[in-house]
Each structure stands twice: as structure tokens, then as C-alpha cells.
C-alpha positions as CSV (number, residue, x, y, z in Angstrom):
1,M,223.1,373.2,142.7
2,L,223.3,370.2,140.4
3,L,226.4,370.1,138.1
4,C,225.7,367.9,135.1
5,T,228.8,366.8,133.3
6,Y,228.6,365.5,129.7
7,V,231.9,364.7,127.9
8,S,233.9,367.8,128.9
9,Q,231.1,370.3,129.3
10,V,229.2,371.2,132.5
11,L,225.6,372.3,132.9
12,V,224.6,374.0,136.1
13,V,221.0,373.4,137.2
14,R,219.7,375.3,140.2
15,I,217.7,373.1,142.6
16,F,214.8,375.0,144.2
17,G,211.5,374.0,145.9
18,G,209.1,372.2,143.6
19,I,211.7,371.3,140.9
20,R,211.2,367.8,139.4
21,L,213.6,365.4,137.7
22,E,211.7,366.0,134.4
23,H,212.7,369.7,134.5
24,V,216.4,368.7,134.9
25,L,216.1,366.3,132.0
26,R,214.5,369.0,129.8
27,K,217.4,371.3,130.5
28,I,219.9,368.6,129.6
29,C,218.1,368.0,126.3
30,D,218.0,371.7,125.6
31,R,221.7,372.1,126.3
32,W,222.9,369.2,124.1
33,D,220.9,368.7,120.9
34,N,222.1,365.1,120.4
35,L,220.4,363.9,123.6
36,C,216.8,363.1,124.2
37,I,214.9,361.7,127.2
38,G,215.5,357.9,127.1
39,S,218.8,358.1,125.3
40,F,221.0,358.9,128.3
41,S,221.4,358.1,131.9
42,L,222.0,360.5,134.8
43,S,223.8,359.4,138.0
44,Y,225.6,360.9,141.0
45,V,228.0,359.5,143.6
46,L,226.9,358.7,147.1
47,D,229.4,357.1,149.6
48,G,231.5,355.9,146.7
49,S,228.6,354.2,144.9
50,D,226.9,355.4,141.7
51,C,223.2,356.2,142.2
52,K,221.1,356.5,139.1
53,L,218.4,359.2,138.7
54,D,215.9,357.3,136.7
55,N,212.6,358.3,138.4
56,E,211.1,361.0,140.6
57,E,211.5,359.0,143.8
58,S,215.3,358.7,143.3
59,F,215.5,362.5,142.6
60,D,213.5,363.3,145.7
61,N,215.9,361.1,147.7
62,M,218.9,363.0,146.4
63,V,217.4,366.4,147.3
64,Y,216.6,365.1,150.8
65,L,220.2,363.8,151.3
66,Y,221.9,367.0,150.1
67,P,220.9,370.5,151.2
68,T,220.1,372.9,148.3
69,T,223.3,375.0,149.0
70,D,225.6,372.0,148.3
71,R,227.1,371.1,145.0
72,I,226.0,367.8,143.6
73,H,228.0,366.4,140.7
74,A,226.0,364.3,138.3
75,K,227.3,362.4,135.2
76,V,225.4,362.3,131.9
77,E,226.2,359.2,129.8
78,E,224.7,358.5,126.4
79,I,223.2,355.0,126.0
80,K,221.7,355.3,122.5
81,S,221.3,357.7,119.7
82,C,218.0,359.7,119.4
83,S,218.6,361.6,116.1
84,G,215.2,362.5,114.6
85,R,213.3,360.5,117.3
86,T,210.6,361.6,119.6
87,V,211.7,362.8,123.0
88,G,209.6,361.5,125.9
89,S,209.0,362.7,129.4
90,I,209.0,361.2,132.8
91,S,205.9,361.1,134.9
92,S,205.7,361.4,138.7
93,G,206.9,358.1,140.2
94,G,207.5,356.7,136.7
95,T,210.5,356.0,134.5
96,L,211.8,357.6,131.3
97,G,209.9,357.4,128.1
98,S,206.2,358.2,128.7
99,I,204.5,360.6,126.3
100,S,203.2,364.0,127.0
101,S,202.4,367.2,124.9
102,R,204.6,367.9,121.9
103,V,207.0,370.8,121.1
104,E,209.6,371.1,118.4
105,V,213.2,372.1,118.8
106,G,216.1,372.5,116.4
107,S,219.2,370.4,116.2
108,S,222.7,371.1,115.0
109,S,222.1,369.2,111.8
110,G,219.1,371.3,110.9
111,A,216.5,368.6,111.6
112,V,213.5,369.1,113.8
113,T,213.2,367.0,117.0
114,V,209.8,366.6,118.6
115,I,209.9,366.9,122.4
116,E,206.9,365.8,124.4
117,R,206.1,368.1,127.3
118,E,203.5,367.6,130.0
119,E,200.4,369.8,129.9
120,P,200.7,372.5,132.6
121,L,197.1,372.0,133.7
122,E,197.7,368.4,134.5
123,E,199.9,369.5,137.4
124,F,196.7,370.7,139.2
125,C,194.6,367.6,138.4
126,R,196.7,364.5,139.0
127,H,194.9,361.1,139.2
128,A,196.2,357.9,140.6
129,E,196.9,355.4,137.8
130,T,194.4,352.5,137.9
131,R,195.7,349.1,136.9
132,F,192.7,347.0,135.8
133,L,192.6,343.3,136.1
134,T,192.5,343.1,132.3
135,A,196.0,344.4,131.9
136,G,197.4,340.9,131.4
137,W,194.9,340.3,128.5
138,A,196.9,342.7,126.2
139,N,199.6,340.1,125.4
140,L,197.5,336.9,125.3
141,I,198.1,336.7,121.5
142,H,201.7,337.7,120.8
143,E,203.7,335.5,118.3
144,V,203.7,332.8,115.7
145,G,204.2,329.4,117.3
146,Q,202.5,330.3,120.5
147,V,201.0,327.1,122.0
148,F,197.6,326.9,123.9
149,T,197.6,323.9,126.2
150,G,193.9,324.0,126.7
151,G,193.2,323.4,123.0
152,V,190.9,325.4,120.8
153,R,188.7,326.5,123.8
154,D,191.8,328.1,125.4
155,F,192.7,329.9,122.1
156,R,189.1,331.2,121.7
157,R,189.1,332.4,125.3
158,S,192.5,334.2,124.9
159,L,191.5,335.7,121.6
160,Q,188.3,337.1,123.1
161,R,190.1,338.7,126.0
162,Y,192.9,340.0,123.8
163,A,190.4,341.8,121.5
164,I,188.6,343.3,124.5
165,E,191.7,344.8,126.1
166,N,193.1,346.1,122.8
167,G,189.8,347.6,121.8
168,F,188.9,346.0,118.4
169,M,186.3,343.6,117.0
170,Y,187.0,340.5,114.9
171,D,185.1,338.1,112.7
172,L,185.7,334.4,112.7
173,V,186.3,333.3,109.1
174,K,186.9,329.6,110.1
175,N,185.9,328.2,113.4
176,D,186.0,324.5,114.3
177,K,187.9,322.2,116.6
178,Y,190.8,321.9,114.1
179,R,191.3,325.5,113.0
180,V,190.3,329.0,113.8
181,T,190.9,332.0,111.6
182,A,190.0,335.5,112.7
183,K,190.2,338.9,111.0
184,C,189.6,342.4,112.1
185,S,185.9,343.4,111.5
186,I,187.1,346.5,109.5
187,S,187.7,345.2,106.0
188,S,190.5,347.6,105.3
189,C,192.5,346.5,108.3
190,G,195.2,343.8,107.9
191,W,195.1,342.3,111.3
192,C,194.5,338.5,111.3
193,V,195.4,335.3,113.1
194,H,195.3,331.7,112.1
195,A,195.7,328.9,114.6
196,I,195.5,325.1,113.9
197,L,195.6,321.8,115.8
198,D,198.7,319.7,115.4
199,R,197.2,316.3,115.2
200,S,200.4,314.5,116.1
201,S,201.2,316.4,119.3
202,K,197.5,317.4,119.9
203,Q,198.6,321.0,120.5
204,F,196.8,324.1,119.3
205,W,199.2,326.7,118.1
206,I,199.3,330.0,116.1
207,K,200.5,329.4,112.5
208,K,200.0,332.9,111.1
209,L,199.7,336.3,112.9
210,V,199.6,339.8,111.5
211,N,199.6,341.7,114.7
212,E,199.3,345.3,113.4
213,H,196.2,347.3,112.9
214,G,195.6,349.7,110.1
215,C,192.1,350.7,111.1
216,G,193.0,353.2,113.8
217,S,190.6,351.5,116.3
218,T,193.1,349.8,118.6
219,Y,192.1,351.7,121.7
220,R,190.1,350.4,124.5
221,T,186.4,351.3,125.2
222,N,184.2,350.5,128.2
223,K,181.7,348.5,126.1
224,H,182.6,345.6,123.9
225,K,180.4,343.1,122.1
226,R,182.8,340.2,123.1
227,V,182.0,340.7,126.8
228,T,179.6,337.8,127.0
229,S,177.9,336.1,130.0
230,S,180.3,333.1,129.6
231,L,183.3,335.4,130.1
232,V,181.6,337.0,133.1
233,A,181.0,333.5,134.6
234,S,184.6,332.5,134.2
235,E,185.8,335.6,135.9
236,V,183.4,335.5,138.9
237,T,183.3,331.8,139.6
238,S,185.5,332.0,142.7
239,M,183.5,335.0,143.9
240,V,180.2,333.2,143.5
241,Q,181.6,330.1,145.3
242,K,182.5,332.2,148.3
243,K,179.2,334.2,148.2
244,N,176.4,332.2,146.6
245,N,173.9,335.0,146.8
246,T,176.0,337.3,144.6
247,S,173.7,339.7,142.9
248,P,174.0,341.0,139.3
249,T,174.4,344.5,140.8
250,D,177.6,343.4,142.5
251,L,179.0,342.4,139.2
252,L,178.1,345.7,137.5
253,D,180.2,347.6,140.1
254,L,183.0,345.0,140.1
255,F,183.5,345.1,136.3
256,L,183.4,348.8,136.1
257,D,185.9,349.4,139.0
258,K,188.3,346.5,138.5
259,Y,187.9,345.7,134.8
260,G,187.0,349.1,133.3
261,L,184.0,347.5,131.5
262,D,180.3,348.3,131.4
263,L,178.1,345.2,131.7
264,S,174.5,344.9,130.8
265,Y,172.3,343.7,133.6
266,H,171.3,340.6,131.5
267,H,174.9,339.5,131.0
268,A,175.6,340.0,134.7
269,W,172.6,338.0,135.8
270,L,173.2,335.2,133.3
271,G,176.9,335.2,134.2
272,V,176.0,334.5,137.9
273,E,173.7,331.7,136.8
274,K,176.3,330.1,134.7
275,A,178.9,330.4,137.4
276,R,176.6,328.6,139.8
277,G,176.1,325.9,137.2
278,E,179.9,325.4,137.0
279,I,180.3,325.3,140.7
280,F,177.2,323.2,141.8
281,G,176.4,321.3,138.6
282,D,173.1,320.8,136.8
283,Y,169.8,321.3,138.7
284,E,168.2,318.3,137.0
285,S,171.0,315.8,137.6
286,S,171.2,316.9,141.2
287,F,167.9,315.0,142.0
288,D,169.5,311.8,140.7
289,K,172.6,312.4,142.8
290,L,170.5,312.1,145.9
291,R,170.4,308.3,145.7
292,W,174.2,308.3,146.1
293,Y,174.2,311.1,148.7
294,V,171.7,309.3,151.0
295,E,173.8,306.1,151.2
296,A,177.1,308.1,151.5
297,A,175.7,310.2,154.4
298,K,174.4,307.1,156.2
299,I,177.9,305.5,156.0
300,A,179.6,308.7,157.2
301,N,177.1,309.3,160.0
302,P,175.8,306.0,161.4
303,G,172.5,306.3,163.1
304,S,171.3,309.1,160.9
305,L,167.9,308.9,159.2
306,L,167.7,309.9,155.6
307,K,164.6,308.9,153.6
308,L,164.2,309.6,149.9
309,E,160.8,309.2,148.3
310,V,160.2,309.0,144.6
311,D,157.0,308.8,142.6
312,P,156.6,305.0,141.7
313,V,155.0,305.8,138.3
314,S,156.7,308.8,136.9
315,K,160.0,308.3,138.8
316,E,160.0,311.9,139.8
317,F,161.4,313.2,143.0
318,S,158.8,313.7,145.8
319,R,160.5,314.5,149.0
320,L,163.6,314.0,151.1
321,F,163.8,313.7,154.9
322,V,167.2,314.3,156.6
323,S,168.1,314.0,160.3
324,F,171.7,313.4,161.3
325,N,172.4,311.3,164.4
326,A,174.2,314.2,166.2
327,C,171.0,316.3,165.9
328,I,168.8,313.5,167.1
329,T,170.8,312.8,170.2
330,G,171.5,316.4,170.9
331,F,167.9,317.5,170.9
332,N,167.2,315.1,173.7
333,H,169.1,317.5,175.9
334,C,167.3,320.6,174.7
335,R,164.1,322.0,176.0
336,P,161.1,319.9,174.8
337,F,160.0,322.7,172.5
338,L,160.0,322.9,168.7
339,C,159.4,325.7,166.2
340,L,158.1,324.3,162.9
341,D,158.0,326.3,159.7
342,G,158.7,326.1,155.9
343,T,160.6,328.3,153.5
344,H,160.5,328.4,149.7
345,L,163.5,327.3,147.7
346,K,164.8,329.8,145.1
347,G,166.5,327.5,142.6
348,R,165.4,326.5,139.1
349,F,162.7,324.1,140.5
350,K,160.1,325.1,143.0
351,G,160.1,323.5,146.5
352,C,159.7,324.0,150.2
353,L,162.1,323.3,153.0
354,L,160.4,322.3,156.2
355,A,162.6,322.6,159.3
356,A,162.3,322.1,163.0
357,T,164.2,324.3,165.4
358,G,164.6,324.1,169.1
359,K,166.4,326.0,171.9
360,D,169.5,324.8,173.7
361,A,170.5,325.5,177.3
362,D,171.9,328.9,176.4
363,Q,168.8,330.2,174.6
364,V,170.4,329.6,171.2
365,D,168.7,328.1,168.2
366,F,169.4,324.3,167.8
367,M,168.8,322.9,164.4
368,T,167.1,319.5,164.0
369,N,164.9,317.9,161.4
370,R,163.6,314.9,163.2
371,I,160.4,314.6,165.3
372,D,159.3,311.1,165.8
373,V,162.7,309.7,167.0
374,I,162.8,312.1,170.0
375,T,161.7,310.4,173.2
376,L,160.2,313.6,174.8
377,T,156.7,315.1,175.2
378,L,157.0,318.1,172.9
379,V,155.4,321.5,172.7
380,F,155.1,322.9,169.1
381,L,155.0,326.4,167.9
382,S,153.8,326.7,164.4
383,S,151.9,329.0,162.0
384,T,151.6,326.4,159.2
385,F,150.5,323.2,160.9
386,P,147.1,322.2,162.3
387,L,146.5,322.7,166.1
388,P,146.9,319.3,167.9
389,A,147.4,319.1,171.6
390,H,150.4,321.0,173.0
391,T,150.6,323.3,169.9
392,M,150.7,327.1,170.0
393,P,150.4,329.4,167.0
394,P,152.3,332.7,167.6
395,P,149.8,335.1,169.2
396,L,151.0,338.0,167.0
397,I,149.9,336.0,163.9
398,V,146.6,335.1,165.4
399,A,146.0,338.8,166.3
400,A,146.9,339.8,162.7
401,F,144.4,337.3,161.3
402,F,141.7,338.7,163.5
403,V,142.4,342.3,162.6
404,L,142.6,341.6,158.8
405,D,139.4,339.6,158.8
406,H,137.2,341.8,161.0
407,F,138.7,345.3,160.7
408,P,139.7,346.0,157.1
409,G,141.6,349.0,155.7
410,R,138.8,351.5,156.2
411,F,139.6,351.4,160.0
412,R,142.4,353.6,161.2
413,Q,145.8,352.0,161.5
414,G,146.2,353.2,165.1
415,Y,143.0,351.5,166.1
416,R,144.0,348.3,164.5
417,N,147.4,348.3,166.2
418,R,145.7,348.9,169.5
419,L,143.6,345.7,169.0
420,V,146.7,343.7,168.3
421,K,148.4,345.0,171.4
422,L,145.4,344.1,173.6
423,F,145.2,340.6,172.1
424,N,148.9,340.0,172.9
425,A,148.2,341.1,176.5
426,I,145.6,338.3,176.7
427,A,148.1,335.8,175.4
428,Y,150.8,336.8,177.8
429,A,148.6,337.0,180.9
430,P,150.3,334.7,183.5
431,S,147.1,333.9,185.5
432,V,143.4,333.4,184.9
433,S,142.6,336.6,186.9
434,A,145.0,338.6,184.7
435,Y,143.5,336.9,181.6
436,M,140.0,338.1,182.6
437,I,141.1,341.7,183.1
438,C,142.9,341.8,179.7
439,E,140.0,340.0,178.0
440,A,137.4,342.6,179.3
441,E,139.5,345.5,177.9
442,F,139.8,343.7,174.6
443,Y,136.0,343.3,174.4
444,E,135.6,346.9,175.2
445,H,137.5,348.0,172.2
446,G,136.7,345.2,169.8
447,G,133.0,344.8,170.6
448,D,130.9,341.8,169.5
449,K,133.5,340.9,166.7
450,A,136.2,340.4,169.4
451,K,133.9,338.2,171.5
452,T,133.0,336.0,168.6
453,F,136.6,335.7,167.6
454,I,137.9,334.7,171.1
455,A,135.1,332.1,171.3
456,S,136.2,330.5,168.1
457,V,139.9,330.1,169.0
458,P,140.7,327.4,171.6
459,K,142.4,329.4,174.4
460,Q,144.4,326.4,175.7
461,H,146.5,326.6,172.5
462,W,147.7,330.2,172.6
463,T,147.4,331.7,176.1
464,N,149.7,331.4,179.1
465,A,146.8,331.2,181.6
466,Y,145.2,328.1,180.1
467,F,148.1,326.4,178.3
468,Q,148.8,322.9,179.6
469,G,152.6,322.5,179.6
470,H,155.8,324.6,179.6
471,R,156.4,327.0,176.8
472,Y,159.8,328.2,178.2
473,G,159.0,331.9,177.4
474,E,158.6,331.3,173.6
475,M,155.6,333.0,172.1
476,S,157.0,333.8,168.6
477,S,158.5,332.0,165.6
478,S,161.7,334.1,165.7
479,A,163.9,330.9,166.1
480,I,162.8,329.4,162.8
481,E,162.9,332.8,161.1
482,S,166.5,333.1,162.1
483,F,167.2,329.6,160.6
484,N,165.6,330.6,157.3
485,N,167.8,333.7,157.2
486,W,170.8,331.6,158.1
487,I,170.4,329.4,155.1
488,L,169.4,332.1,152.7
489,A,172.3,331.5,150.3
490,A,171.8,327.7,150.3
491,R,168.3,328.1,149.1
492,L,169.7,329.0,145.7
493,M,171.6,325.8,145.2
494,P,170.5,322.5,143.5
495,I,168.9,320.1,145.9
496,M,172.0,317.9,146.7
497,N,174.2,320.9,147.2
498,L,171.5,322.4,149.4
499,V,171.4,319.4,151.7
500,E,175.2,319.2,151.8
501,E,175.5,322.9,152.5
502,L,173.1,322.6,155.5
503,R,175.0,319.6,156.8
504,S,178.3,321.6,156.6
505,K,176.8,324.6,158.3
506,I,175.3,322.6,161.2
507,M,178.6,320.6,161.5
508,I,180.6,323.8,161.9
509,Q,178.1,325.4,164.2
510,M,178.1,322.3,166.5
511,S,181.9,322.1,166.6
512,C,182.3,325.8,167.5
513,R,179.7,325.6,170.3
514,R,181.3,322.4,171.6
515,E,184.7,324.2,171.9
516,E,183.1,327.2,173.5
517,A,181.3,325.2,176.1
518,S,184.5,323.4,177.1
519,R,185.8,326.8,178.6
520,W,182.8,327.5,180.7
521,V,183.2,327.0,184.5
522,S,179.8,328.0,185.9
523,Q,176.8,325.7,186.4
524,I,174.4,327.8,184.4
525,C,175.0,328.9,180.8
526,P,176.5,332.4,180.5
527,D,173.5,334.1,178.9
528,M,171.1,332.7,181.4
529,D,173.5,333.3,184.3
530,A,173.6,337.0,183.3
531,K,169.8,337.1,183.3
532,L,169.7,335.6,186.8
533,A,172.2,338.2,188.1
534,K,169.9,341.0,186.8
535,R,166.9,339.4,188.5
536,I,168.7,339.1,191.8
537,D,169.8,342.7,191.6
538,K,166.2,343.8,190.9
539,G,165.0,342.4,194.2
540,R,167.6,343.9,196.5
541,S,165.1,346.3,198.0
542,W,162.3,343.7,198.4
543,R,161.4,342.3,201.8
544,V,160.9,338.6,202.2
545,Y,158.6,337.0,205.0
546,K,158.4,333.3,205.8
547,S,155.0,331.7,206.2
548,K,156.1,328.1,206.6
549,T,158.8,325.9,205.3
550,G,159.2,326.5,201.6
551,L,156.4,329.2,201.5
552,Y,157.4,332.9,201.4
553,E,155.8,336.3,200.7
554,V,157.7,338.9,198.8
555,K,156.8,342.5,199.5
556,S,157.2,343.8,196.0
557,V,154.7,345.9,194.1
558,P,152.5,344.0,193.8
559,A,153.3,341.4,196.5
560,V,153.7,337.8,195.4
561,L,153.7,334.4,196.9
562,V,156.7,332.0,196.3
563,N,156.5,328.2,197.0
564,L,159.9,326.7,196.8
565,E,158.7,323.1,197.3
566,E,156.3,323.3,194.4
567,G,158.5,325.5,192.3
568,T,155.8,328.2,191.7
569,C,155.4,331.9,192.0
570,S,152.1,333.8,191.8
571,C,153.6,336.0,189.0
572,G,153.6,332.8,186.8
573,A,157.0,333.3,185.3
574,W,158.9,330.6,187.2
575,Q,156.5,327.7,186.4
576,Y,155.9,328.8,182.8
577,N,159.6,329.3,181.9
578,G,161.3,326.7,184.1
579,F,163.8,329.5,185.1
580,L,163.8,331.5,188.4
581,C,161.9,334.7,188.3
582,A,163.1,337.8,190.2
583,H,160.8,336.9,193.2
584,A,162.0,333.3,193.6
585,A,165.7,334.3,193.1
586,T,165.3,337.0,195.8
587,V,163.8,334.5,198.2
588,L,166.6,332.0,197.7
589,V,169.4,334.6,198.1
590,K,167.9,336.2,201.2
591,T,166.8,333.1,203.0
592,C,169.4,330.5,201.9
593,G,172.2,332.9,201.5
594,A,174.1,330.9,199.0
595,E,173.9,331.7,195.3
596,G,175.3,328.3,194.4
597,S,172.2,326.6,195.6
598,L,170.1,328.5,192.9
599,A,171.1,326.0,190.2
600,G,169.1,323.3,192.0
601,Y,165.9,325.3,191.5
602,I,166.5,325.9,187.8
603,D,165.3,323.5,185.1
604,P,168.2,321.1,184.1
605,F,167.8,322.2,180.4
606,Y,169.5,325.5,181.4
607,H,172.6,323.9,182.9
608,V,176.0,323.9,181.2
609,E,176.1,320.1,181.4
610,A,173.0,319.9,179.3
611,Y,174.5,322.3,176.8
612,R,177.6,320.2,176.5
613,L,175.6,317.0,176.1
614,T,173.6,318.7,173.3
615,Y,176.8,319.2,171.2
616,Q,178.8,316.2,172.3
617,D,178.3,314.2,169.1
618,N,179.8,315.1,165.8
619,I,178.5,315.3,162.2
620,H,181.0,313.9,159.8
621,P,181.7,315.2,156.3
622,V,180.3,313.4,153.3
623,L,183.2,313.0,150.8
624,A,182.3,313.4,147.2
625,M,185.5,312.0,145.7
626,D,183.9,308.7,144.6
627,I,180.7,310.2,143.3
628,P,179.7,308.5,140.0
629,D,179.0,310.4,136.7
630,F,175.4,311.6,136.6
631,T,175.8,313.8,133.5
632,E,174.2,311.3,131.1
633,G,170.5,311.9,131.1
634,S,169.4,308.5,129.7
635,T,170.8,306.7,132.7
636,R,169.0,308.8,135.3
637,V,166.9,306.9,137.8
638,I,165.3,309.9,139.6
639,K,163.9,312.6,137.4
640,A,163.3,316.2,138.3
641,P,159.8,317.1,139.4
642,K,157.5,318.9,136.9
643,N,157.5,322.2,138.8
644,R,160.1,324.2,136.9
645,R,160.0,327.9,137.4
646,Q,158.6,330.2,134.7
647,A,160.9,331.8,132.3
648,G,162.2,335.3,133.1
649,R,163.9,337.0,135.9
650,P,162.7,335.4,139.2
651,C,161.3,337.5,142.0
652,V,163.8,337.8,144.8
653,K,162.0,340.2,147.1
654,R,160.0,338.4,149.7
655,I,156.3,338.9,149.5
656,R,154.7,339.3,152.9
657,S,152.2,336.7,153.7
658,R,148.7,337.3,155.1
659,G,148.9,338.3,158.7
660,E,152.3,339.8,158.7
661,E,152.8,343.4,159.9
662,Q,152.7,345.7,156.9
663,S,151.7,349.3,156.4
664,S,148.2,349.9,154.9
665,A,148.6,353.7,154.8
666,R,147.7,355.0,151.4
667,P,150.5,357.1,149.8
668,M,149.6,360.7,149.2
669,K,151.0,363.4,146.9
670,C,152.8,366.1,148.8
671,A,151.8,369.7,147.8
672,R,155.3,370.9,148.4
673,C,157.6,368.4,146.7
674,H,154.9,366.8,144.5
675,K,156.1,363.3,145.3
676,L,153.9,360.2,146.2
677,S,154.9,359.5,149.8
678,H,153.6,359.2,153.3
679,H,154.0,362.9,154.3
680,N,152.3,366.2,153.5
681,R,153.4,369.8,153.1
682,R,153.7,370.4,156.8
683,T,156.0,367.5,157.5
684,C,157.9,367.6,154.2
685,K,161.7,367.6,154.5
686,E,162.6,367.4,150.8
687,A,165.0,370.0,149.5
688,T,163.0,372.1,147.0
689,D,163.0,375.6,145.6
690,D,160.2,376.7,147.9
691,R,159.9,380.5,147.4
692,R,156.6,381.0,149.2
693,T,156.4,384.1,151.4
694,C,156.5,383.9,155.2
695,K,152.8,384.9,155.3
696,E,151.8,381.9,153.1
697,A,153.9,379.5,155.2
698,T,152.3,380.9,158.4
699,D,148.8,380.5,157.0
700,D,149.5,376.8,156.3
């Protein structure tokens, strides 16, 4: 029991399961008419100290400390008068004074006191209170004499947010850099604010403020006309800086969940664009900044090659070539193999980024941009360049071209896929004899069209059997596609920021890989060492017979011949990849007996030492602290090219190019769900009100 003492009177309140502090306060107000919630304090003594009961948590703690059979003495002290005032309630976890439903009670003086009671149904549907990020906007305009250090722009910004949070619209009666006068849009309302610039102190301050509304519209709504794209940009600048490819859809969810505001898609999209402009600057001036960046990058990274080309007549930007010294020296320790490809830029001006990507010793993509400074005989893999010597187009793309040209959509997709698979088998065939077998099967399915096509494509460029050189197991352009995906966010930036972002990403990547390689203790890189272990395990049951010194026969299925002196295997994998195949590894383990000697038969490009040499040099940052002002258009030396994108929302979904794998199946209308899709009634899995009889379903 809780014994509440006020003056000389005592009120006994029984504490039972489910009772709340609010119920106790109600009983106290009902017992003494001169008290109301918020006008008195309630406390009890614990270990000689006074403990106040001012919220539900403190009440729960008291109940937990004392069993319900004990007597708890509480003291009621009046702190202010509440005669004729509204009596509030206490919410769960809150404090005294919040408003709930109203009831009227009498008082000793005959007056009627309104007591706010909580709706009973709300006990069964309680929601966690959400504190929006706009909560601080409610008091941005609060008193006469308030100073805005940011000048008139700071005042307009505060006024806009203040109106949004308090749910009213205003009209600007006067609006210039010296004074701003705003009134509520409802003419009968008296709310107004007048702020001026103090020309002596250069401070913008509120001279007049009537901060009371008589229009009855001071409550917040989810939509407000003052929620502009500029406001959106100012709120999401840090978000866009961390995630450059922020989509408008991300902002729609953010503003509804965190701000309680409904944005239009147009304001969200334009807000992202303005935020990018504030972070990265103007797209047009970025071209002129390149002349500073090229010189600054050369100073920070000696030995780097940066070449900027400008049209001599129109002074418009033409192209920029970038290759940092660390990439140039590092590629000399990678495999002599380059993937070349281009990707479109997605900024305000059209453009194409051409990149060259190689493979380091651990089968990881190595980014480089320079070709003619590398002192190696290179093998190129490209789908966009002509076919000089030592160049291979990806076989899958060649096969797709063949199928699209000679077997259009009227042929079944399964048949077309079969032709592509057979063509790939020709490309991957490791020997001439295997090539002939695969070619004959391809001719059998493709007919005369297949023979004509094979004759028109030089086989020394795309087949293993006739290729002159080492391809190191690379037959696709996945390396350069990974690079294009890696720089996806950077492709949205202005050109100088694009180059700087690529420099930063490559710098961080090289530093991380340098630190990682310093902890390796094996001779072969970890990924390649794991592949070698699997190949050795694969040949545990094979028998090896010696023919002469360095020449062995491996009794696998089929049997192969391994020549250790020439570094060849009849399966073709060793000489083509520069890495031990399962047959050669089995011969070395079973004849030499020492796994450590295997590294001597593996191409040096796969060694840990080569990996460390690849990333031994550093790319240094280009500091932009001393960058001159490029905002004045009349002083620009390099102009933006005349290839500005068309007006309207740009297409962000990638359009598949000719030759890429894509479904050519025609969508059909399902007779069960009546949707255009790639299924019929028999394979339909849509949830529908299908009330057909069992007999009808069986007949189908």
C-alpha cells in the first residue's frame, strides 16, 4: 500500500499488478480538489534520501524495491496553484503535464476543473514516439533581437525551416539583402516577422516578431510548399559526399522516415544534383581546372605521365591521358597481359573513359593506364580495338556476334545457346587435334554458315590451339568489367574530380595490398598456392612413369606426357597459363619429392616477390589547398566540349550492347493470372482466385 500524506490528511492507495503512476496521481487529484497534475510533487524516502516520483520509470523502481504488502509513505507537496487550470496526465516513460482526453470535476469553490484523461483504447495500441530530425527547427525563430551570423541567407534558411516544422505558409512582403518581411499567408492571421541588416555591425537581426497565429493552421503536415530542392541539397550534402551515387529514391525514404516529409521525385533528383554541385563544383569549370591538376599531379608524383590535349582553334577540351609512375613501374612486374575497354561517363557532359587493366601475381586486377612506356611484349584482350598481332577478342563476344548475324530470333533460343557453347569449345581447345574435333561438331550443327564464319575470323587471334604467345588463362574481359563497376560512383563526377577520385582509389588499393603482402611467408601468392594444392591433391591416385631425364608419362584418364625441361604438358594448360597443371605438379611431387622445388617451375609472375615489386611504389596525394579560383568564366583557358547531355532525366539503366547475352524470348499472356510474362497456365505460380474444378485442371 502507498500512504500519500498531504498537510495532515492521508490517502491510502492500493498497489496492485498493472497500476501506473498516472492512476495514483488521479486519485490524489480526486481526493484534494485544489491539486492538479503538474501542481504538486510526490516523493518517498529510501535509505534516508528523498526519491521523487516524477515519471513511470521511478514509480516502477519503487514497486520493484518494495513488496506490495509493505507500507510505503509518500509525501505530497504543492508547488503551484492550479485553480481553474487544465489538469494534465503523465505518459509512459514521460513526465507530468502531457495532454490526454478531457473530463470535468467539481471543486470546493463551485468552479469546474477540466482533467485530461488518457483514452482507454490507447493502452492497447501504444506506438514508440518518433523524434524527427526537424525537431530543432521549431525554435529557429523565437525572439526580437535574435541575430543571424550568416546574414540574410541564414535568416531565410531559418525562416523556411521554422515554417515547415510549425506547419504554416508565409508570404514575403519585402525581400532583399537589407531587409526581409514575412507574413502568414492567411490574411486574417497576425503572425509576422521583420528582420533588417545593421549596417554598422553587419549583423542581420529580428526587429519585429508577432509569434502567435490566429489562423488555426499551426500544425505540421507531411507536405509543404517550402520544401524545395535547395533545402533538400543542404540536408543531404554529407550523405552524397559519402555515397556519390545516391539515388532520388533513397531521399524519398530518408525524408519520410527521418524528417516526416513527403518529397516529390523531381525535388529529390534536383536536390541530389545540387548537392553534387556544392561538393564537386561546376562541371564546366572542372575542365579548366585540369591545367592546374596536371602540373600539380606531376609535382606530387615525379615520373608520372599526364598529357592534356585541347582543340587549338575552339580551345575546347579534347582528351586527357593519365598514368602515374607507381602504375608504370608496377605493371612491369605483372603478367604481360592487358584488358582494354571503355565505359561511358554519366555526368553533365558526354565522354568515354578508356582504361587498361592487368593481372598481378595473385590473380587480382591491377589498374594501369599506360601502354607505350611498358618495356614488355604484351598480349591484349579487347572487344573495342582492331585486331593487331597478339590481340584476342573475348570468344564469348565473337560467338554472340556470329549467332546474332546468322541465326536471328526466329531460331529457338536453345539452339542458339548450343552454337555459342560449341564455339567456346573451339576457342578453349588446348591442342590442334582437340580443335579439329570441336570444329567438326560446330560445323555439324551450324552448317555452311558456321564454316563461312570460321573462315572469316583469323583463328590465331582467338583460339588456344593457334595463338602465338601466353594468355595466362584469360579468355574474357571480366577484369576490365570489374574496374568499370569499381569506379561506378566516380563516373558521375566532373572530370577533374573523376581523375582525382581514381587516383585516390588506386592509391588506397596499392597501399592495402602492399601491407597485406608484407605478411606473406610463402614463395607463391596465397590464391595461386591454394590452386596448386588442389591440383596436387587431384593427382594422388595417378601413376607416373619415367621415359628419360625430364620426360614422364602420367597415367591419368586420358594419359598425358610431361616434359619438365621444356615446361610443357600434352594437356596444354602448363604452357598456356605459365602455371603448373595437375599433371606437371603430380610429376614433380612424386619424382622430386619436395614441394618447395615447385616454385622453380612456375612463372615468376606468380611469385610473392613479383607481387611485392608490383606495389612497392607509392602514389602521392594531390593537395588542392592552393588551387586558384576558376569560377570566373571570362578567364577560362579550357572550355567545355560541345557534347552536353540532352535536357531531362538521364537514363541510368545500362543498355546492353550488341553481342551481350540477353533473353530474346517473347513475353506471353498467361491464361490463369492474365499477366504478360514468360510463363503459361501450367507453370503459373501467381496467387489468384482460381476456382476451376478439378476436372478442368486435369484436362489442362
